[in-house]
N, C-alpha and C positions, 0 to 999 in steps of 0.2 A: 030439280036435282037429277032426274033421269036423263035429260038432254045433255047435261054436262058429262055424265058418266058415259053416255053413248059417244059423244065427241072424243072423249079421252080414249076410249077403247078403239075407235076407228083410227085415231092418230097413232096409237101404239102399234096397230097392225101395219102402219106405213112407216114405222121407225126402222132405220137402217144403220144409223151411225151413233157414235158416242165420242167423248173426249178420250184421247189416248196419248201415249208417248210417241212423238214423231221421231223418225230416224233422221230428219233434216233440220228440225227447229223446235225444240221444246215440246209444247203441246201441239197436237194435231187432231184431225178428225179421222177416225178409223171406222171402217165398215165392221159392224158387229154381226152381219149376215150378208150373204150375197146380194148385190144390187144389180138389177137388170139395166140394160141400156135404155135411154130415152125417158127416164122418170125423174121427178124432183125428189132428191134424197132427204129434203128438209121441209116437208109440208107443214104449214102452221096449223095450230089447233084452233085459232080464231083469227079473223081478219086483222091486219096491222095497217095503221095509217103511217104515211111518211110525212115528216115535218122538215121543212127546209131551214137550215141554219147557216148563217154566214159567219165569217171571222168576226165581224162586229158583234153578232149575237153572243159569241163565245167570250168576249172581252171581260165580262163581269163574273165569269164562272171561276171556281178554283183552278189553279194552274194544272194540278194533277188530273182533273176531270177533262180539261181542254186537251191535254196530252193524250189521254186515253181515246177521246173522240177522234183525234187526228191519227192515232195508231190504227184505228179500226175502220173508220168510215172514209171511203175514197171521195175526195173533193172533185166535183165536176161543175163547170161553169161558176166557179168561185162559191159553190154551195155544197154543204154536207147534207146528204139526204139521210136523216136519222129516223128510226122508228119511234113512235109515240110512247112506247113502254119504257124508254130510257135505257141506261147502261145495265141496270140490275136485272133486266129481263132478256138479255141477249142469249140466244141459243147457240148450239154447236156450230151453225153455219158461219158464225163470225170468227171462227178459229181455223178456217181452211187455209192452209199454207199455199204459197205461190210455187208454181213450177211452169216452165215452158212446155213440159210434157204433161199437160193437165188431163184429168179424166172427167172433169165437170166443167160446165160453162154456164153463164147467165142465159136463161131462156128469154131472149129479147121479145119474141112474139107474145109470150104469156105476160111479160111485164108490161108491155104496151097496152094489152087488153085489160089488165086489172088495175094498173096505175097505183098500186100500193106495194104490196109484198113483192120483192124481187126474187123470182123463182130461179133455181138452178136446174140443170138437166144433166144426166149422166151421158157421157160421150161414148162409153163402152161398158161392157159388163165389168163390174168391180167385185172382186172376191172378198169374202170374209177375211179380215185382218189387214187388208190393203188400206193405205192412207189415201184420202181424197185430196186432190190438188186442183187449183184454179189458176189460170194465167192472169195475174192482176193487170197486165198491160193491155188486155182486151176491154178494160172497163171504161175507156174514154175519160179517165181522170185527167184534170188539168194541172196536177201538182204531184204526180206519182213519184218522180225521182227525189223530190224533197221529202215527201211523206215516207217513202219506203226506200231507204238508202241501199238496201241489198239489191234493188233492181239495177243499180249501176254496174253490178258485177255480171249481169246476164249477158 
């Protein structure tokens, strides 16, 4: 029990964001305290594994679930890389809105080294109350314009 409490308290010290009202699109991720440049604003509390799902894998799932997966997970190489905890355990990082003027990015070096959790990194100091944005077009997705129609307007 102590180890779990320790991990939770450590994670809470590293918590920088929460859900909030976005000025650009419904729900967004808002800094609840200042966030320094160069850190992952969404550190996981425990390791996550990635499971690869294809469109064939999704065929027998309820349509609403398939739509949600396609709304959230970027397809690359005809594969959706989904976390093993499923849709019910998705944290705040899955609600980062898109912007060409992003203030976070995927930390490719860290992702390649851990091969599970996809870490983000802040590109600049982010002030309390600011919304976090990521440029979806940097993801190497193979279906971005079909998945995210709003990217056609960029």
